N, C-alpha and C positions, 0 to 999 in steps of 0.2 A: 221481622224488622220493619219498623214504621219509618217511612221516609218518602222522598220523591224519587222519580226515575233517575234523577241526576245525583242522588246520593246525599242530599242535604237532609239531615234528620229533623223531623218536626219538633223534637224536644231537646235539641242540642243547646248548650249554654248560649245565652244571648250574645256575648262577645264573639263567640266562634262563628255564628251565622253572619254577624256584621263583617268580620274579617274575611270570611269566605266570599261574600258577595263583593266586597271591595277588591278582591284579587281575582275575581271570576272573569272569564272571557266575555266579550261583548254579547255573544250568543246566549250565555246564561243570564246576563243582566237584562236581556230582552225576553226572557222566558217567564211568562206570567205565573206559572205554577211555582217556580223557584223563588221569584220575588215575593209572591204571596206568603210562602212559608217563612221567608226571612223577615219580612216586615211584621208578621204576626208575632214573632218572637222578639224582635228588636225594631221598633219603629224607625230608628235612625238608619236602618238599612235602606230606606227609601232614597237616601242621598246617592246611592250607588246604582240605583235602578236606571234602566234606559229612559230617555226623555219621554217617550210615548207612555210608559207605565207611570211616570210621575204625574201624568194627566189622566190616569185611569181612576175614576171616582172610587171604585171598590178597593183598589190597592191602597189609595191614599187613606180611605176610611179605616182600613185594617191597620195601617201604620199609626195613624192618630189615635186609634182606640188603644193601642199598646203604649204609645207615648205621645201625648198631645203636642209636644215640642217638635215632632217630626213634620208638622205642617210647614215648617220653613223650607222643606225640600220638595214640596208639592209644586206642580205647575201653577203659574200665576193665575190662570183662569179658575182654579179650584180654591185658591186661598180666601176668596171672599164668600164662599158658600157656608 
């Protein structure tokens, strides 16, 4: 079984990962590994990530690589990069 220790599957349908992160606990939204998997599959999942992770360059780049429009959810200091 491929997935994270939290049960999010790396190859789950895009909308399911988005919905899972949207409904996730604060602890999961703050978990870098969980958020990284989610944004790699659906960049829009960045909107539900903890504020600190919205400012993490690697997380934001993964989200934007998947969907360029996800940049709107990045921390302000990264939007100009």
